[in-house]
PDB file of N, H, CA, C and O in Angstrom:
ATOM      1  N   MET A   1      -7.609  36.267 -29.695  1.00  0.00           N
ATOM      2  CA  MET A   1      -6.798  36.104 -28.721  1.00  0.00           C
ATOM      3  C   MET A   1      -5.436  36.358 -29.157  1.00  0.00           C
ATOM      4  O   MET A   1      -4.982  35.900 -30.206  1.00  0.00           O
ATOM      5  N   SER A   2      -4.770  37.107 -28.328  1.00  0.00           N
ATOM      6  H   SER A   2      -5.139  37.478 -27.476  1.00  0.00           H
ATOM      7  CA  SER A   2      -3.369  37.414 -28.599  1.00  0.00           C
ATOM      8  C   SER A   2      -2.413  36.102 -28.462  1.00  0.00           C
ATOM      9  O   SER A   2      -2.772  35.051 -27.933  1.00  0.00           O
ATOM     10  N   GLU A   3      -1.147  36.347 -29.025  1.00  0.00           N
ATOM     11  H   GLU A   3      -0.855  37.202 -29.455  1.00  0.00           H
ATOM     12  CA  GLU A   3      -0.403  35.045 -29.007  1.00  0.00           C
ATOM     13  C   GLU A   3       0.163  34.862 -27.571  1.00  0.00           C
ATOM     14  O   GLU A   3       0.609  33.780 -27.188  1.00  0.00           O
ATOM     15  N   SER A   4       0.127  35.844 -26.891  1.00  0.00           N
ATOM     16  H   SER A   4      -0.234  36.723 -27.202  1.00  0.00           H
ATOM     17  CA  SER A   4       0.749  35.561 -25.451  1.00  0.00           C
ATOM     18  C   SER A   4      -0.468  34.686 -24.561  1.00  0.00           C
ATOM     19  O   SER A   4      -0.150  33.809 -23.756  1.00  0.00           O
ATOM     20  N   LEU A   5      -1.778  35.036 -24.815  1.00  0.00           N
ATOM     21  H   LEU A   5      -2.036  35.748 -25.468  1.00  0.00           H
ATOM     22  CA  LEU A   5      -2.669  34.513 -24.112  1.00  0.00           C
ATOM     23  C   LEU A   5      -3.016  33.356 -24.539  1.00  0.00           C
ATOM     24  O   LEU A   5      -3.623  32.630 -23.752  1.00  0.00           O
ATOM     25  N   GLU A   6      -2.731  32.887 -25.866  1.00  0.00           N
ATOM     26  H   GLU A   6      -2.238  33.477 -26.505  1.00  0.00           H
ATOM     27  CA  GLU A   6      -2.827  31.684 -26.576  1.00  0.00           C
ATOM     28  C   GLU A   6      -1.681  30.574 -25.924  1.00  0.00           C
ATOM     29  O   GLU A   6      -1.986  29.434 -25.575  1.00  0.00           O
ATOM     30  N   ARG A   7      -0.483  31.080 -25.848  1.00  0.00           N
ATOM     31  H   ARG A   7      -0.235  32.006 -26.132  1.00  0.00           H
ATOM     32  CA  ARG A   7       0.610  30.378 -25.213  1.00  0.00           C
ATOM     33  C   ARG A   7       0.263  30.117 -23.747  1.00  0.00           C
ATOM     34  O   ARG A   7       0.440  28.970 -23.338  1.00  0.00           O
ATOM     35  N   MET A   8      -0.266  31.152 -22.808  1.00  0.00           N
ATOM     36  H   MET A   8      -0.410  32.084 -23.141  1.00  0.00           H
ATOM     37  CA  MET A   8      -0.580  30.883 -21.565  1.00  0.00           C
ATOM     38  C   MET A   8      -1.758  29.815 -21.448  1.00  0.00           C
ATOM     39  O   MET A   8      -1.731  28.982 -20.542  1.00  0.00           O
ATOM     40  N   LEU A   9      -2.755  29.852 -22.346  1.00  0.00           N
ATOM     41  H   LEU A   9      -2.778  30.529 -23.082  1.00  0.00           H
ATOM     42  CA  LEU A   9      -3.820  29.014 -22.451  1.00  0.00           C
ATOM     43  C   LEU A   9      -3.324  27.428 -22.623  1.00  0.00           C
ATOM     44  O   LEU A   9      -3.738  26.436 -22.025  1.00  0.00           O
ATOM     45  N   ALA A  10      -2.487  27.517 -23.455  1.00  0.00           N
ATOM     46  H   ALA A  10      -2.150  28.324 -23.941  1.00  0.00           H
ATOM     47  CA  ALA A  10      -1.902  26.152 -23.987  1.00  0.00           C
ATOM     48  C   ALA A  10      -1.060  25.561 -22.719  1.00  0.00           C
ATOM     49  O   ALA A  10      -1.123  24.380 -22.377  1.00  0.00           O
ATOM     50  N   PHE A  11      -0.292  26.518 -22.094  1.00  0.00           N
ATOM     51  H   PHE A  11      -0.241  27.477 -22.372  1.00  0.00           H
ATOM     52  CA  PHE A  11       0.346  26.006 -20.951  1.00  0.00           C
ATOM     53  C   PHE A  11      -0.542  25.594 -19.898  1.00  0.00           C
ATOM     54  O   PHE A  11      -0.232  24.561 -19.304  1.00  0.00           O
ATOM     55  N   ALA A  12      -1.536  26.172 -19.568  1.00  0.00           N
ATOM     56  H   ALA A  12      -1.788  27.011 -20.050  1.00  0.00           H
ATOM     57  CA  ALA A  12      -2.527  25.955 -18.429  1.00  0.00           C
ATOM     58  C   ALA A  12      -3.082  24.603 -18.861  1.00  0.00           C
ATOM     59  O   ALA A  12      -3.144  23.664 -18.068  1.00  0.00           O
ATOM     60  N   ARG A  13      -3.460  24.520 -20.050  1.00  0.00           N
ATOM     61  H   ARG A  13      -3.410  25.283 -20.694  1.00  0.00           H
ATOM     62  CA  ARG A  13      -4.192  23.079 -20.242  1.00  0.00           C
ATOM     63  C   ARG A  13      -3.240  21.996 -20.144  1.00  0.00           C
ATOM     64  O   ARG A  13      -3.622  20.909 -19.710  1.00  0.00           O
ATOM     65  N   ARG A  14      -2.011  22.181 -20.509  1.00  0.00           N
ATOM     66  H   ARG A  14      -1.701  23.065 -20.861  1.00  0.00           H
ATOM     67  CA  ARG A  14      -0.966  21.063 -20.480  1.00  0.00           C
ATOM     68  C   ARG A  14      -0.644  20.781 -19.078  1.00  0.00           C
ATOM     69  O   ARG A  14      -0.640  19.615 -18.686  1.00  0.00           O
ATOM     70  N   ILE A  15      -0.371  21.768 -18.283  1.00  0.00           N
ATOM     71  H   ILE A  15      -0.375  22.716 -18.601  1.00  0.00           H
ATOM     72  CA  ILE A  15      -0.175  21.379 -16.705  1.00  0.00           C
ATOM     73  C   ILE A  15      -1.379  21.019 -15.972  1.00  0.00           C
ATOM     74  O   ILE A  15      -1.247  20.366 -14.937  1.00  0.00           O
ATOM     75  N   ALA A  16      -2.616  21.383 -16.402  1.00  0.00           N
ATOM     76  H   ALA A  16      -2.723  21.913 -17.244  1.00  0.00           H
ATOM     77  CA  ALA A  16      -3.819  20.748 -15.899  1.00  0.00           C
ATOM     78  C   ALA A  16      -3.937  19.379 -16.188  1.00  0.00           C
ATOM     79  O   ALA A  16      -4.339  18.586 -15.336  1.00  0.00           O
ATOM     80  N   TYR A  17      -3.590  19.010 -17.424  1.00  0.00           N
ATOM     81  H   TYR A  17      -3.264  19.655 -18.116  1.00  0.00           H
ATOM     82  CA  TYR A  17      -3.555  17.253 -17.819  1.00  0.00           C
ATOM     83  C   TYR A  17      -2.626  16.787 -16.932  1.00  0.00           C
ATOM     84  O   TYR A  17      -2.928  15.816 -16.239  1.00  0.00           O
ATOM     85  N   GLU A  18      -1.432  17.356 -16.811  1.00  0.00           N
ATOM     86  H   GLU A  18      -1.186  18.145 -17.375  1.00  0.00           H
ATOM     87  CA  GLU A  18      -0.243  16.720 -16.192  1.00  0.00           C
ATOM     88  C   GLU A  18      -0.720  16.543 -14.772  1.00  0.00           C
ATOM     89  O   GLU A  18      -0.501  15.469 -14.210  1.00  0.00           O
ATOM     90  N   ALA A  19      -1.395  17.575 -14.113  1.00  0.00           N
ATOM     91  H   ALA A  19      -1.573  18.447 -14.569  1.00  0.00           H
ATOM     92  CA  ALA A  19      -1.714  17.288 -12.826  1.00  0.00           C
ATOM     93  C   ALA A  19      -2.813  16.188 -12.483  1.00  0.00           C
ATOM     94  O   ALA A  19      -2.746  15.422 -11.522  1.00  0.00           O
ATOM     95  N   GLY A  20      -3.771  16.231 -13.363  1.00  0.00           N
ATOM     96  H   GLY A  20      -3.826  16.853 -14.144  1.00  0.00           H
ATOM     97  CA  GLY A  20      -4.737  14.976 -13.673  1.00  0.00           C
ATOM     98  C   GLY A  20      -4.147  13.916 -13.606  1.00  0.00           C
ATOM     99  O   GLY A  20      -4.583  13.129 -12.766  1.00  0.00           O
ATOM    100  N   GLN A  21      -3.141  13.549 -14.309  1.00  0.00           N
ATOM    101  H   GLN A  21      -2.787  14.189 -14.992  1.00  0.00           H
ATOM    102  CA  GLN A  21      -2.251  12.263 -14.319  1.00  0.00           C
ATOM    103  C   GLN A  21      -1.512  12.032 -12.953  1.00  0.00           C
ATOM    104  O   GLN A  21      -1.404  10.903 -12.475  1.00  0.00           O
ATOM    105  N   ILE A  22      -1.046  13.076 -12.393  1.00  0.00           N
ATOM    106  H   ILE A  22      -1.134  13.993 -12.781  1.00  0.00           H
ATOM    107  CA  ILE A  22      -0.693  12.678 -10.785  1.00  0.00           C
ATOM    108  C   ILE A  22      -1.818  12.253 -10.049  1.00  0.00           C
ATOM    109  O   ILE A  22      -1.658  11.298  -9.289  1.00  0.00           O
ATOM    110  N   THR A  23      -2.982  12.810 -10.136  1.00  0.00           N
ATOM    111  H   THR A  23      -3.113  13.586 -10.754  1.00  0.00           H
ATOM    112  CA  THR A  23      -4.324  12.235  -9.188  1.00  0.00           C
ATOM    113  C   THR A  23      -4.501  11.178  -9.735  1.00  0.00           C
ATOM    114  O   THR A  23      -4.789  10.323  -8.897  1.00  0.00           O
ATOM    115  N   LEU A  24      -4.470  10.729 -10.918  1.00  0.00           N
ATOM    116  H   LEU A  24      -4.236  11.424 -11.598  1.00  0.00           H
ATOM    117  CA  LEU A  24      -4.784   9.429 -11.354  1.00  0.00           C
ATOM    118  C   LEU A  24      -4.096   8.298 -10.667  1.00  0.00           C
ATOM    119  O   LEU A  24      -4.734   7.288 -10.373  1.00  0.00           O
ATOM    120  N   ARG A  25      -2.907   8.408 -10.415  1.00  0.00           N
ATOM    121  H   ARG A  25      -2.389   9.229 -10.654  1.00  0.00           H
ATOM    122  CA  ARG A  25      -1.965   7.413  -9.850  1.00  0.00           C
ATOM    123  C   ARG A  25      -2.790   6.843  -8.495  1.00  0.00           C
ATOM    124  O   ARG A  25      -2.721   5.671  -8.124  1.00  0.00           O
ATOM    125  N   TYR A  26      -3.534   7.821  -7.868  1.00  0.00           N
ATOM    126  H   TYR A  26      -3.590   8.773  -8.169  1.00  0.00           H
ATOM    127  CA  TYR A  26      -4.137   7.568  -6.716  1.00  0.00           C
ATOM    128  C   TYR A  26      -5.555   6.888  -6.823  1.00  0.00           C
ATOM    129  O   TYR A  26      -6.073   6.311  -5.868  1.00  0.00           O
ATOM    130  N   PHE A  27      -6.113   6.999  -8.011  1.00  0.00           N
ATOM    131  H   PHE A  27      -5.692   7.468  -8.787  1.00  0.00           H
ATOM    132  CA  PHE A  27      -7.551   6.586  -8.434  1.00  0.00           C
ATOM    133  C   PHE A  27      -7.778   5.267  -7.874  1.00  0.00           C
ATOM    134  O   PHE A  27      -6.847   4.478  -8.041  1.00  0.00           O
ATOM    135  N   GLN A  28      -8.878   4.809  -7.201  1.00  0.00           N
ATOM    136  H   GLN A  28      -9.634   5.450  -7.066  1.00  0.00           H
ATOM    137  CA  GLN A  28      -9.206   3.613  -6.668  1.00  0.00           C
ATOM    138  C   GLN A  28      -7.972   2.999  -5.711  1.00  0.00           C
ATOM    139  O   GLN A  28      -7.851   1.776  -5.653  1.00  0.00           O
ATOM    140  N   GLN A  29      -7.131   3.797  -5.023  1.00  0.00           N
ATOM    141  H   GLN A  29      -7.229   4.791  -5.070  1.00  0.00           H
ATOM    142  CA  GLN A  29      -6.225   3.290  -4.121  1.00  0.00           C
ATOM    143  C   GLN A  29      -6.632   3.719  -2.806  1.00  0.00           C
ATOM    144  O   GLN A  29      -7.378   4.669  -2.571  1.00  0.00           O
ATOM    145  N   GLU A  30      -6.042   2.883  -1.893  1.00  0.00           N
ATOM    146  H   GLU A  30      -5.437   2.111  -2.085  1.00  0.00           H
ATOM    147  CA  GLU A  30      -6.492   3.377  -0.388  1.00  0.00           C
ATOM    148  C   GLU A  30      -5.505   4.727  -0.078  1.00  0.00           C
ATOM    149  O   GLU A  30      -4.279   4.626  -0.018  1.00  0.00           O
ATOM    150  N   VAL A  31      -6.188   5.924   0.095  1.00  0.00           N
ATOM    151  H   VAL A  31      -7.183   6.006   0.046  1.00  0.00           H
ATOM    152  CA  VAL A  31      -5.253   6.903   0.555  1.00  0.00           C
ATOM    153  C   VAL A  31      -5.727   7.485   2.025  1.00  0.00           C
ATOM    154  O   VAL A  31      -6.829   7.207   2.499  1.00  0.00           O
ATOM    155  N   THR A  32      -4.906   8.200   2.589  1.00  0.00           N
ATOM    156  H   THR A  32      -4.011   8.426   2.204  1.00  0.00           H
ATOM    157  CA  THR A  32      -5.235   8.608   3.996  1.00  0.00           C
ATOM    158  C   THR A  32      -5.745  10.091   3.742  1.00  0.00           C
ATOM    159  O   THR A  32      -5.177  10.918   3.028  1.00  0.00           O
ATOM    160  N   ILE A  33      -6.698  10.241   4.323  1.00  0.00           N
ATOM    161  H   ILE A  33      -7.160   9.569   4.903  1.00  0.00           H
ATOM    162  CA  ILE A  33      -7.427  11.672   4.323  1.00  0.00           C
ATOM    163  C   ILE A  33      -6.869  12.358   5.679  1.00  0.00           C
ATOM    164  O   ILE A  33      -7.010  11.966   6.837  1.00  0.00           O
ATOM    165  N   GLU A  34      -6.201  13.489   5.191  1.00  0.00           N
ATOM    166  H   GLU A  34      -6.087  13.807   4.250  1.00  0.00           H
ATOM    167  CA  GLU A  34      -5.906  14.400   6.494  1.00  0.00           C
ATOM    168  C   GLU A  34      -6.801  15.440   6.441  1.00  0.00           C
ATOM    169  O   GLU A  34      -7.602  15.565   5.515  1.00  0.00           O
ATOM    170  N   ARG A  35      -6.702  16.368   7.583  1.00  0.00           N
ATOM    171  H   ARG A  35      -6.051  16.267   8.335  1.00  0.00           H
ATOM    172  CA  ARG A  35      -7.655  17.478   7.681  1.00  0.00           C
ATOM    173  C   ARG A  35      -6.873  18.747   7.750  1.00  0.00           C
ATOM    174  O   ARG A  35      -6.014  18.862   8.625  1.00  0.00           O
ATOM    175  N   LYS A  36      -7.079  19.621   6.977  1.00  0.00           N
ATOM    176  H   LYS A  36      -7.777  19.527   6.267  1.00  0.00           H
ATOM    177  CA  LYS A  36      -6.473  20.933   7.217  1.00  0.00           C
ATOM    178  C   LYS A  36      -6.848  21.644   8.291  1.00  0.00           C
ATOM    179  O   LYS A  36      -7.785  21.190   8.948  1.00  0.00           O
ATOM    180  N   ALA A  37      -6.363  22.612   8.619  1.00  0.00           N
ATOM    181  H   ALA A  37      -5.601  22.980   8.086  1.00  0.00           H
ATOM    182  CA  ALA A  37      -6.616  23.569   9.825  1.00  0.00           C
ATOM    183  C   ALA A  37      -8.087  24.001  10.253  1.00  0.00           C
ATOM    184  O   ALA A  37      -8.549  24.171  11.381  1.00  0.00           O
ATOM    185  N   ASP A  38      -8.769  24.142   8.806  1.00  0.00           N
ATOM    186  H   ASP A  38      -8.394  24.004   7.890  1.00  0.00           H
ATOM    187  CA  ASP A  38     -10.029  24.444   8.783  1.00  0.00           C
ATOM    188  C   ASP A  38     -11.142  23.231   8.846  1.00  0.00           C
ATOM    189  O   ASP A  38     -12.367  23.308   8.937  1.00  0.00           O
ATOM    190  N   ALA A  39     -10.334  22.157   8.771  1.00  0.00           N
ATOM    191  H   ALA A  39      -9.338  22.094   8.697  1.00  0.00           H
ATOM    192  CA  ALA A  39     -11.123  20.788   9.121  1.00  0.00           C
ATOM    193  C   ALA A  39     -11.729  20.159   7.726  1.00  0.00           C
ATOM    194  O   ALA A  39     -12.524  19.220   7.671  1.00  0.00           O
ATOM    195  N   SER A  40     -11.215  20.832   6.688  1.00  0.00           N
ATOM    196  H   SER A  40     -10.569  21.594   6.733  1.00  0.00           H
ATOM    197  CA  SER A  40     -11.678  20.164   5.343  1.00  0.00           C
ATOM    198  C   SER A  40     -10.479  19.132   4.958  1.00  0.00           C
ATOM    199  O   SER A  40      -9.299  19.254   5.288  1.00  0.00           O
ATOM    200  N   PRO A  41     -11.097  18.014   4.127  1.00  0.00           N
ATOM    201  CA  PRO A  41     -10.282  17.002   3.887  1.00  0.00           C
ATOM    202  C   PRO A  41      -9.239  17.343   2.765  1.00  0.00           C
ATOM    203  O   PRO A  41      -9.415  18.273   1.979  1.00  0.00           O
ATOM    204  N   VAL A  42      -8.270  16.620   2.750  1.00  0.00           N
ATOM    205  H   VAL A  42      -8.127  15.864   3.389  1.00  0.00           H
ATOM    206  CA  VAL A  42      -7.044  16.873   1.918  1.00  0.00           C
ATOM    207  C   VAL A  42      -6.316  15.595   1.761  1.00  0.00           C
ATOM    208  O   VAL A  42      -6.175  14.982   2.820  1.00  0.00           O
ATOM    209  N   THR A  43      -5.744  14.957   0.550  1.00  0.00           N
ATOM    210  H   THR A  43      -5.858  15.454  -0.310  1.00  0.00           H
ATOM    211  CA  THR A  43      -5.166  13.616   0.416  1.00  0.00           C
ATOM    212  C   THR A  43      -3.710  14.081  -0.187  1.00  0.00           C
ATOM    213  O   THR A  43      -3.465  15.260  -0.444  1.00  0.00           O
ATOM    214  N   ILE A  44      -2.796  13.033  -0.378  1.00  0.00           N
ATOM    215  H   ILE A  44      -2.996  12.076  -0.169  1.00  0.00           H
ATOM    216  CA  ILE A  44      -1.485  13.181  -0.978  1.00  0.00           C
ATOM    217  C   ILE A  44      -1.776  13.337  -2.330  1.00  0.00           C
ATOM    218  O   ILE A  44      -0.882  13.909  -2.953  1.00  0.00           O
ATOM    219  N   ALA A  45      -2.837  12.973  -3.032  1.00  0.00           N
ATOM    220  H   ALA A  45      -3.563  12.508  -2.526  1.00  0.00           H
ATOM    221  CA  ALA A  45      -3.246  13.364  -4.487  1.00  0.00           C
ATOM    222  C   ALA A  45      -3.219  14.705  -4.890  1.00  0.00           C
ATOM    223  O   ALA A  45      -2.643  15.197  -5.860  1.00  0.00           O
ATOM    224  N   ASP A  46      -4.185  15.448  -3.690  1.00  0.00           N
ATOM    225  H   ASP A  46      -4.654  15.048  -2.903  1.00  0.00           H
ATOM    226  CA  ASP A  46      -4.292  16.624  -3.818  1.00  0.00           C
ATOM    227  C   ASP A  46      -2.917  17.641  -3.675  1.00  0.00           C
ATOM    228  O   ASP A  46      -2.637  18.603  -4.390  1.00  0.00           O
ATOM    229  N   ARG A  47      -2.248  17.157  -2.642  1.00  0.00           N
ATOM    230  H   ARG A  47      -2.476  16.375  -2.062  1.00  0.00           H
ATOM    231  CA  ARG A  47      -0.962  18.032  -2.206  1.00  0.00           C
ATOM    232  C   ARG A  47       0.117  17.646  -3.414  1.00  0.00           C
ATOM    233  O   ARG A  47       0.931  18.532  -3.676  1.00  0.00           O
ATOM    234  N   GLU A  48       0.177  16.769  -3.951  1.00  0.00           N
ATOM    235  H   GLU A  48      -0.484  16.050  -3.738  1.00  0.00           H
ATOM    236  CA  GLU A  48       1.269  16.360  -4.995  1.00  0.00           C
ATOM    237  C   GLU A  48       0.747  17.194  -6.497  1.00  0.00           C
ATOM    238  O   GLU A  48       1.567  17.730  -7.244  1.00  0.00           O
ATOM    239  N   ALA A  49      -0.519  17.187  -6.725  1.00  0.00           N
ATOM    240  H   ALA A  49      -1.185  16.752  -6.119  1.00  0.00           H
ATOM    241  CA  ALA A  49      -0.961  17.852  -7.821  1.00  0.00           C
ATOM    242  C   ALA A  49      -0.830  19.383  -7.778  1.00  0.00           C
ATOM    243  O   ALA A  49      -0.647  20.068  -8.784  1.00  0.00           O
ATOM    244  N   GLU A  50      -0.944  19.884  -6.466  1.00  0.00           N
ATOM    245  H   GLU A  50      -1.093  19.328  -5.649  1.00  0.00           H
ATOM    246  CA  GLU A  50      -0.935  21.207  -6.328  1.00  0.00           C
ATOM    247  C   GLU A  50       0.531  21.673  -6.350  1.00  0.00           C
ATOM    248  O   GLU A  50       0.931  22.725  -6.848  1.00  0.00           O
ATOM    249  N   ARG A  51       1.318  20.674  -5.696  1.00  0.00           N
ATOM    250  H   ARG A  51       0.993  19.819  -5.292  1.00  0.00           H
ATOM    251  CA  ARG A  51       2.589  21.266  -5.700  1.00  0.00           C
ATOM    252  C   ARG A  51       3.553  21.174  -7.118  1.00  0.00           C
ATOM    253  O   ARG A  51       4.596  21.798  -7.314  1.00  0.00           O
ATOM    254  N   TYR A  52       2.830  20.124  -8.122  1.00  0.00           N
ATOM    255  H   TYR A  52       1.983  19.617  -7.963  1.00  0.00           H
ATOM    256  CA  TYR A  52       3.368  20.345  -9.402  1.00  0.00           C
ATOM    257  C   TYR A  52       2.916  21.382 -10.174  1.00  0.00           C
ATOM    258  O   TYR A  52       3.598  21.828 -11.097  1.00  0.00           O
ATOM    259  N   LEU A  53       1.626  21.894  -9.833  1.00  0.00           N
ATOM    260  H   LEU A  53       1.073  21.533  -9.083  1.00  0.00           H
ATOM    261  CA  LEU A  53       1.202  23.167 -10.528  1.00  0.00           C
ATOM    262  C   LEU A  53       1.708  24.288 -10.089  1.00  0.00           C
ATOM    263  O   LEU A  53       1.728  25.256 -10.848  1.00  0.00           O
ATOM    264  N   ARG A  54       2.205  24.382  -8.813  1.00  0.00           N
ATOM    265  H   ARG A  54       2.189  23.595  -8.196  1.00  0.00           H
ATOM    266  CA  ARG A  54       3.019  25.655  -8.367  1.00  0.00           C
ATOM    267  C   ARG A  54       4.146  25.637  -8.856  1.00  0.00           C
ATOM    268  O   ARG A  54       4.506  26.745  -9.254  1.00  0.00           O
ATOM    269  N   THR A  55       5.112  24.546  -9.041  1.00  0.00           N
ATOM    270  H   THR A  55       4.819  23.647  -8.718  1.00  0.00           H
ATOM    271  CA  THR A  55       6.523  24.342  -9.335  1.00  0.00           C
ATOM    272  C   THR A  55       6.233  24.980 -11.042  1.00  0.00           C
ATOM    273  O   THR A  55       6.837  25.935 -11.530  1.00  0.00           O
ATOM    274  N   ALA A  56       5.473  24.397 -11.528  1.00  0.00           N
ATOM    275  H   ALA A  56       4.983  23.621 -11.131  1.00  0.00           H
ATOM    276  CA  ALA A  56       5.448  24.596 -12.969  1.00  0.00           C
ATOM    277  C   ALA A  56       5.167  26.103 -13.421  1.00  0.00           C
ATOM    278  O   ALA A  56       5.741  26.704 -14.330  1.00  0.00           O
ATOM    279  N   ILE A  57       4.188  26.562 -12.610  1.00  0.00           N
ATOM    280  H   ILE A  57       3.722  26.074 -11.873  1.00  0.00           H
ATOM    281  CA  ILE A  57       3.682  28.189 -12.852  1.00  0.00           C
ATOM    282  C   ILE A  57       4.738  28.840 -12.354  1.00  0.00           C
ATOM    283  O   ILE A  57       5.015  29.873 -12.963  1.00  0.00           O
ATOM    284  N   THR A  58       5.594  28.499 -11.204  1.00  0.00           N
ATOM    285  H   THR A  58       5.369  27.659 -10.709  1.00  0.00           H
ATOM    286  CA  THR A  58       6.568  29.512 -10.909  1.00  0.00           C
ATOM    287  C   THR A  58       7.732  29.399 -11.881  1.00  0.00           C
ATOM    288  O   THR A  58       8.493  30.349 -12.065  1.00  0.00           O
ATOM    289  N   ALA A  59       7.856  28.317 -12.455  1.00  0.00           N
ATOM    290  H   ALA A  59       7.238  27.545 -12.305  1.00  0.00           H
ATOM    291  CA  ALA A  59       9.107  28.203 -13.336  1.00  0.00           C
ATOM    292  C   ALA A  59       8.768  28.970 -14.538  1.00  0.00           C
ATOM    293  O   ALA A  59       9.591  29.751 -15.015  1.00  0.00           O
ATOM    294  N   ALA A  60       7.579  28.794 -15.072  1.00  0.00           N
ATOM    295  H   ALA A  60       6.911  28.160 -14.684  1.00  0.00           H
ATOM    296  CA  ALA A  60       7.343  29.542 -16.259  1.00  0.00           C
ATOM    297  C   ALA A  60       6.922  30.921 -16.157  1.00  0.00           C
ATOM    298  O   ALA A  60       7.034  31.627 -17.159  1.00  0.00           O
ATOM    299  N   TYR A  61       6.486  31.372 -15.158  1.00  0.00           N
ATOM    300  H   TYR A  61       6.396  30.799 -14.344  1.00  0.00           H
ATOM    301  CA  TYR A  61       6.065  32.928 -14.688  1.00  0.00           C
ATOM    302  C   TYR A  61       6.401  33.317 -13.433  1.00  0.00           C
ATOM    303  O   TYR A  61       5.547  33.531 -12.572  1.00  0.00           O
ATOM    304  N   PRO A  62       7.725  33.443 -13.225  1.00  0.00           N
ATOM    305  CA  PRO A  62       8.354  33.662 -11.896  1.00  0.00           C
ATOM    306  C   PRO A  62       7.489  34.945 -11.258  1.00  0.00           C
ATOM    307  O   PRO A  62       7.099  34.964 -10.091  1.00  0.00           O
ATOM    308  N   ASP A  63       7.292  35.853 -12.083  1.00  0.00           N
ATOM    309  H   ASP A  63       7.609  35.838 -13.031  1.00  0.00           H
ATOM    310  CA  ASP A  63       6.234  37.017 -11.578  1.00  0.00           C
ATOM    311  C   ASP A  63       4.957  36.997 -11.048  1.00  0.00           C
ATOM    312  O   ASP A  63       4.399  37.936 -10.480  1.00  0.00           O
ATOM    313  N   HIS A  64       4.457  35.746 -11.280  1.00  0.00           N
ATOM    314  H   HIS A  64       4.910  34.983 -11.742  1.00  0.00           H
ATOM    315  CA  HIS A  64       2.905  35.523 -11.054  1.00  0.00           C
ATOM    316  C   HIS A  64       2.909  35.033  -9.908  1.00  0.00           C
ATOM    317  O   HIS A  64       3.729  34.209  -9.504  1.00  0.00           O
ATOM    318  N   ALA A  65       1.879  35.555  -9.204  1.00  0.00           N
ATOM    319  H   ALA A  65       1.213  36.225  -9.531  1.00  0.00           H
ATOM    320  CA  ALA A  65       1.281  34.654  -7.789  1.00  0.00           C
ATOM    321  C   ALA A  65       0.560  33.626  -8.170  1.00  0.00           C
ATOM    322  O   ALA A  65       0.063  33.552  -9.294  1.00  0.00           O
ATOM    323  N   VAL A  66       0.412  32.572  -7.100  1.00  0.00           N
ATOM    324  H   VAL A  66       0.816  32.632  -6.187  1.00  0.00           H
ATOM    325  CA  VAL A  66      -0.345  31.542  -7.266  1.00  0.00           C
ATOM    326  C   VAL A  66      -1.127  31.219  -6.104  1.00  0.00           C
ATOM    327  O   VAL A  66      -0.538  31.041  -5.038  1.00  0.00           O
ATOM    328  N   LEU A  67      -2.387  31.118  -6.172  1.00  0.00           N
ATOM    329  H   LEU A  67      -2.865  31.263  -7.038  1.00  0.00           H
ATOM    330  CA  LEU A  67      -3.379  30.996  -5.181  1.00  0.00           C
ATOM    331  C   LEU A  67      -3.953  29.595  -5.439  1.00  0.00           C
ATOM    332  O   LEU A  67      -4.640  29.379  -6.438  1.00  0.00           O
ATOM    333  N   GLY A  68      -3.649  28.572  -4.468  1.00  0.00           N
ATOM    334  H   GLY A  68      -3.091  28.748  -3.656  1.00  0.00           H
ATOM    335  CA  GLY A  68      -3.997  27.135  -4.394  1.00  0.00           C
ATOM    336  C   GLY A  68      -4.982  26.834  -3.370  1.00  0.00           C
ATOM    337  O   GLY A  68      -5.048  27.482  -2.325  1.00  0.00           O
ATOM    338  N   GLU A  69      -5.828  25.758  -3.680  1.00  0.00           N
ATOM    339  H   GLU A  69      -5.774  25.231  -4.529  1.00  0.00           H
ATOM    340  CA  GLU A  69      -6.627  25.317  -2.520  1.00  0.00           C
ATOM    341  C   GLU A  69      -6.058  24.807  -1.203  1.00  0.00           C
ATOM    342  O   GLU A  69      -6.583  24.892  -0.092  1.00  0.00           O
ATOM    343  N   GLU A  70      -4.816  24.226  -1.551  1.00  0.00           N
ATOM    344  H   GLU A  70      -4.390  24.156  -2.453  1.00  0.00           H
ATOM    345  CA  GLU A  70      -4.271  23.403  -0.306  1.00  0.00           C
ATOM    346  C   GLU A  70      -2.997  24.433   0.675  1.00  0.00           C
ATOM    347  O   GLU A  70      -2.811  24.471   1.891  1.00  0.00           O
ATOM    348  N   ASP A  71      -2.426  25.037  -0.246  1.00  0.00           N
ATOM    349  H   ASP A  71      -2.577  25.006  -1.234  1.00  0.00           H
ATOM    350  CA  ASP A  71      -1.386  26.023   0.342  1.00  0.00           C
ATOM    351  C   ASP A  71      -1.571  27.446   0.175  1.00  0.00           C
ATOM    352  O   ASP A  71      -0.628  28.210   0.386  1.00  0.00           O
ATOM    353  N   GLY A  72      -2.842  27.918  -0.230  1.00  0.00           N
ATOM    354  H   GLY A  72      -3.607  27.298  -0.401  1.00  0.00           H
ATOM    355  CA  GLY A  72      -3.103  29.416   0.008  1.00  0.00           C
ATOM    356  C   GLY A  72      -2.166  30.239  -1.195  1.00  0.00           C
ATOM    357  O   GLY A  72      -1.833  29.673  -2.236  1.00  0.00           O
ATOM    358  N   LEU A  73      -1.874  31.371  -0.943  1.00  0.00           N
ATOM    359  H   LEU A  73      -2.144  31.832  -0.097  1.00  0.00           H
ATOM    360  CA  LEU A  73      -1.391  32.402  -1.699  1.00  0.00           C
ATOM    361  C   LEU A  73       0.127  32.247  -1.611  1.00  0.00           C
ATOM    362  O   LEU A  73       0.603  32.167  -0.479  1.00  0.00           O
ATOM    363  N   THR A  74       0.941  32.196  -2.657  1.00  0.00           N
ATOM    364  H   THR A  74       0.554  32.261  -3.577  1.00  0.00           H
ATOM    365  CA  THR A  74       2.404  32.288  -2.676  1.00  0.00           C
ATOM    366  C   THR A  74       2.725  33.299  -3.744  1.00  0.00           C
ATOM    367  O   THR A  74       1.902  33.480  -4.642  1.00  0.00           O
ATOM    368  N   GLY A  75       3.868  33.980  -3.718  1.00  0.00           N
ATOM    369  H   GLY A  75       4.536  33.833  -2.989  1.00  0.00           H
ATOM    370  CA  GLY A  75       4.387  34.925  -4.885  1.00  0.00           C
ATOM    371  C   GLY A  75       3.811  36.114  -4.936  1.00  0.00           C
ATOM    372  O   GLY A  75       4.142  36.923  -5.803  1.00  0.00           O
TER     373      GLY A  75
END
């Protein structure tokens, strides 16, 4: 694996871990479940984790697009 891909993989692992930490703050807590336009459920934990991931990816890789479950495609 090239050094560039190794750095990207390390970055992806780090931000995935951090997003997991965000969602764990809501574990076994009462959370409100909202419905998206397609009627699928979404929670504040989902939204905060995706917001963190989008922000981190955009900061590190401004030329990359991000496709997420909650907010779709950006970039």
